[in-house]
C-alpha positions in Angstrom: 35.1 12.2 -10.7 33.3 13.4 -13.8 30.0 11.7 -14.4 27.6 11.9 -17.3 23.8 11.3 -17.7 24.3 7.9 -19.1 26.2 6.8 -16.0 23.3 8.2 -13.8 20.7 6.3 -15.8 22.9 3.2 -15.7 23.3 3.5 -12.0 19.6 3.7 -11.2 19.0 0.9 -13.7 20.1 -1.3 -10.8 16.6 -0.7 -9.4 15.3 -2.4 -12.6 14.4 0.9 -14.3 14.9 1.5 -18.0 15.8 5.1 -19.1 12.3 5.6 -20.5 10.8 4.6 -17.2 13.2 7.0 -15.3 12.2 9.9 -17.6 8.5 9.2 -16.7 9.4 10.1 -13.2 11.1 13.4 -14.0 9.2 16.7 -14.0 7.5 17.7 -17.3 9.7 20.8 -17.5 12.9 18.6 -17.5 14.8 19.2 -20.7 17.1 16.3 -21.8 19.4 19.0 -23.3 20.3 19.9 -19.8 21.9 16.5 -19.4 24.8 17.6 -21.6 25.8 20.3 -19.1 27.6 19.6 -15.7 25.1 21.7 -13.8 22.3 19.9 -15.5 23.9 16.5 -14.5 23.9 17.7 -10.9 20.3 18.7 -11.1 19.4 15.4 -12.7 21.1 13.6 -9.8 19.2 15.6 -7.3 15.9 14.9 -9.0 16.6 11.1 -9.2 17.8 11.0 -5.6 14.5 12.6 -4.4 12.3 10.4 -6.5 14.1 7.1 -5.8 15.2 7.5 -2.2 18.9 7.2 -3.0 21.8 9.2 -1.8 22.7 12.0 -4.3 26.4 12.1 -3.4 26.8 8.4 -4.0 24.8 8.7 -7.3 27.2 11.4 -8.5 30.0 8.8 -7.9 28.1 6.2 -10.0 27.0 4.3 -6.9 23.5 3.3 -5.7 23.0 3.9 -2.0 19.4 3.6 -0.8 18.3 5.8 2.0 15.1 6.6 4.0 12.8 3.6 4.3 14.8 1.9 1.5 17.7 1.4 3.9 16.2 -2.0 4.9 13.6 -3.7 2.8 12.0 -7.1 3.4 10.0 -8.6 0.6 7.2 -11.0 1.8 4.9 -13.4 0.1 7.1 -13.5 -3.0 5.1 -16.3 -4.7 7.9 -16.9 -7.2 8.5 -13.2 -7.8 12.1 -12.1 -7.7 12.6 -9.4 -5.1 14.7 -7.2 -7.4 11.7 -6.8 -9.7 10.0 -4.7 -7.0 13.0 -2.5 -6.1 11.8 0.3 -8.3 8.2 0.4 -6.9 9.6 0.2 -3.4 12.0 3.1 -4.0 9.2 5.3 -5.5 6.9 4.4 -2.5 9.6 5.4 -0.1 10.1 8.7 -1.9 6.4 9.4 -1.9 6.1 8.4 1.8 8.8 10.9 2.8 7.3 13.6 0.7 3.7 13.2 2.0 4.8 13.0 5.6 6.7 16.2 5.3 3.5 17.9 4.1 1.2 16.5 6.8 0.3 18.7 9.8 -1.1 15.8 11.8 1.1 14.2 14.4 1.5 10.5 14.7 -0.4 8.5 17.4 0.4 4.9 18.0 -2.3 2.4 17.0 -3.7 -0.1 19.5 -1.5 -3.2 19.6 -4.5 -5.5 20.2 -6.7 -6.3 17.2 -9.9 -6.1 19.1 -9.1 -2.6 20.4 -8.1 -1.5 16.9 -11.5 -2.7 15.6 -13.3 -0.7 18.3 -11.3 2.4 17.5 -11.9 2.0 13.8 -15.7 1.6 14.2 -15.8 4.3 16.9 -17.3 1.8 19.3 -19.7 0.4 16.8 -20.9 3.6 15.2 -19.3 2.8 11.9 -19.3 -0.3 9.8 -16.0 -2.3 10.2 -14.5 -2.3 6.8 -12.3 -0.4 4.3 -13.5 3.1 5.0 -13.3 2.7 8.8 -9.7 1.4 8.6 -8.7 4.1 6.2 -10.1 6.8 8.4 -8.4 5.3 11.5 -5.0 5.4 9.8 -5.3 9.0 8.8 -6.6 10.1 12.2 -3.5 8.5 13.7 -1.3 10.4 11.3 -0.5 7.4 9.1 -0.9 8.3 5.5 -2.3 5.6 3.2 -0.9 6.3 -0.2 -2.4 4.9 -3.4 0.1 3.8 -6.0 -1.9 3.1 -9.2 0.2 4.9 -11.8 3.7 3.7 -11.8 5.6 3.9 -15.1 4.5 1.2 -17.6 6.5 -2.0 -17.0 7.3 -1.3 -13.3 6.0 -4.2 -11.3 3.8 -3.4 -8.3 3.5 -4.9 -4.9 0.1 -5.4 -3.4 0.8 -3.3 -0.3 3.7 -2.1 1.9 4.3 -0.7 5.3 7.2 1.8 5.7 8.7 3.6 8.6 10.4 6.9 7.9 12.1 8.1 11.0 9.5 7.4 13.7 6.5 7.8 11.3 4.8 4.8 9.6 3.3 5.0 6.1 1.1 2.5 4.2 1.1 2.1 0.5 -1.7 0.3 -1.4 -0.8 -0.6 -5.0 -3.1 -3.5 -5.6 -5.9 -2.8 -8.1 -9.0 -4.6 -7.0 -12.6 -3.9 -7.5 -13.6 -5.3 -4.1 -13.4 -3.2 -0.9 -13.2 -6.5 1.1 -10.0 -7.5 -0.6 -8.4 -4.1 0.0 -9.6 -4.1 3.6 -7.6 -7.3 4.2 -4.5 -5.8 2.6 -4.9 -2.6 4.6 -5.6 -4.5 7.8 -2.5 -6.6 7.2 -0.3 -3.6 6.7 -1.8 -2.0 9.9 -0.9 -5.2 11.6 2.8 -4.8 10.7 2.7 -1.3 12.3 0.6 -2.1 15.4 2.7 -5.1 16.2 6.0 -3.2 16.0 7.5 -5.1 13.0 8.9 -1.9 11.5 12.0 -0.1 12.6 13.2 3.4 11.5 14.4 3.3 7.9 12.7 0.0 7.1 10.1 -1.3 4.7 8.0 -4.4 4.5 6.8 -5.1 1.0 3.9 -7.5 0.7 4.3 -8.8 -2.9 1.2 -10.8 -3.3 -1.6 -10.8 -0.7 -4.0 -12.9 -2.8 -6.0 -16.1 -2.2 -3.2 -18.3 -3.5 -0.5 -16.7 -1.3 -2.2 -15.6 1.9 -5.6 -14.6 3.4 -4.7 -16.8 6.4 -2.6 -19.2 4.3 -2.2 -22.8 5.6 1.6 -22.6 5.7 3.5 -19.6 6.9 7.3 -19.7 7.1 7.6 -16.0 8.1 6.6 -15.2 11.7 5.9 -11.6 11.0 3.6 -12.4 8.1 1.7 -15.0 10.1 1.3 -12.4 12.9 0.1 -9.7 10.5 -2.4 -12.1 8.9 -3.7 -13.2 12.3 -4.0 -9.5 13.4 -5.9 -8.6 10.2 -8.4 -11.4 10.6 -8.9 -10.7 14.2 -9.3 -7.0 13.5 -11.9 -7.9 10.9 -14.2 -9.8 13.2 -12.2 -13.0 14.0 -14.2 -15.7 15.7 -17.5 -13.8 15.2 -17.0 -14.1 11.4 -15.8 -17.6 11.6 -18.9 -18.7 13.6 -21.2 -17.2 11.0 -19.6 -18.6 7.9 -19.0 -21.9 9.6 -22.8 -22.5 9.6 -23.1 -21.8 5.8 -23.5 -24.6 3.3 -20.2 -25.3 1.6 -21.7 -25.4 -1.9 -23.8 -22.3 -1.6 -24.6 -20.5 -4.9 -22.9 -17.1 -5.4 -26.1 -15.1 -5.2 -27.1 -16.8 -2.0 -23.6 -16.1 -0.6 -24.2 -12.4 -1.3 -27.6 -12.5 0.4 -26.2 -14.3 3.5 -23.2 -12.0 3.6 -25.4 -8.9 3.5 -27.6 -10.2 6.3 -24.5 -11.1 8.4 -23.1 -7.6 7.8 -26.2 -6.0 9.3 -26.1 -8.3 12.3 -22.3 -8.0 13.0 -21.5 -4.5 11.7 -18.8 -5.9 9.4 -18.6 -5.3 5.7 -20.4 -8.1 3.8 -17.5 -8.9 1.4 -15.4 -10.1 4.3 -17.8 -12.9 5.1 -17.7 -14.0 1.5 -13.9 -14.1 1.5 -13.7 -16.0 4.7 -16.2 -18.6 3.3 -14.1 -18.9 0.2 -10.9 -19.5 2.2 -12.6 -22.2 4.3 -14.1 -24.0 1.4 -11.6 -23.1 -1.4 -14.3 -21.6 -3.5 -12.5 -18.5 -4.9 -14.3 -18.4 -8.3 -17.7 -18.4 -6.6 -16.5 -15.7 -4.2 -15.5 -13.4 -7.0 -19.0 -13.8 -8.5 -20.7 -13.3 -5.2 -18.8 -10.1 -4.6 -20.2 -8.7 -7.8 -23.7 -8.9 -6.3 -22.7 -6.5 -3.6 -23.0 -2.9 -4.8 -21.5 -1.7 -1.6 -18.3 -3.6 -2.1 -17.2 -1.8 -5.3 -14.6 0.9 -6.1 -12.3 1.0 -3.2 -9.6 2.8 -5.3 -11.9 5.8 -5.6 -12.4 5.9 -1.8 -8.6 5.5 -1.3 -7.8 8.4 -3.6 -10.7 10.6 -2.2 -9.4 10.3 1.3 -5.8 11.0 0.1 -6.9 14.1 -1.7 -8.9 15.3 1.3 -6.1 14.8 3.8 -3.2 16.1 1.7 -2.7 19.8 1.0 -0.7 19.8 -2.2 0.5 23.3 -1.6 2.5 21.9 1.4 4.3 19.4 -0.8 7.7 20.6 -2.1 7.5 22.2 -5.5 9.8 19.6 -7.1 7.7 16.7 -5.9 4.2 17.9 -6.6 4.1 16.5 -10.1 5.4 13.1 -9.1 2.8 12.8 -6.2 0.0 13.8 -8.6 1.2 11.5 -11.4 1.7 8.3 -9.3 -1.3 8.6 -7.0 -3.8 10.1 -9.5 -4.2 13.2 -7.3 -6.3 15.8 -8.9 -7.3 18.1 -6.1 -11.0 17.7 -6.8 -11.9 16.6 -3.2 -11.3 19.5 -0.8 
């Protein structure tokens, strides 16, 4: 069967990608003139297959056949979002996950399946503050890459987070842009929960579309058992009853600045990041606007994206990444190599 570039672009368009978005994923050196030549068509198919986790042979026949962690994808917490709008982001995440795993020297060690034990491991028995940095370090130490996904092509819808399993190895993707470490801590702890609780199978992905106050953070109604379990795991891992007992004694209508002061005091006492106390208080009392303001008073709660990228750059040796994927990894994650 003879195939042309238009057919390739039309085939991957099933992922919700427009031609301009597809070209943003191609290497800078790619020349569209090559798309007029049969050998160029074959090379284009290989580039697309690697970048979108689809079978190249099927692509050359005008068919879209997901592979890797895209073989089985479950979209959670849709909150009115159509699953197919996240297909492109999921495919790119799967591709990056496979690429990063292939470049990692660290072997995988299973995480503790009990939230309390995971907290102890993350804090090194209480030596570290329980929060975003501790959870991030724990993942990497167990051979689980946590990949930032801030720079998808314009118009490609992001998920908040995702947990993938490529072969026997899990990967976590954090795509949510949020200025609060406490928010990203919950998203990260939720994805860790999926892995620790055995929700993933080889060649599967769980995409958490919207882990926000209106959709989760221990939502009142959960119709998905795995999501309820991951939520419960995340909350228990982040202090559980110890946090609940503290915020349960706070006045419901507390002013944001007082919330911040109380949270910082509780953090020193319990060894848990202060923003988490504010978010738990907000959930109990439905005071999300006040929580957002209170978090701004916490200088230690800011810029989790920088921490995420710094750890990614520190752990990943770009020289070990395959030549044809280095540009994509750098482009999508923001990798600059400035943190040895």
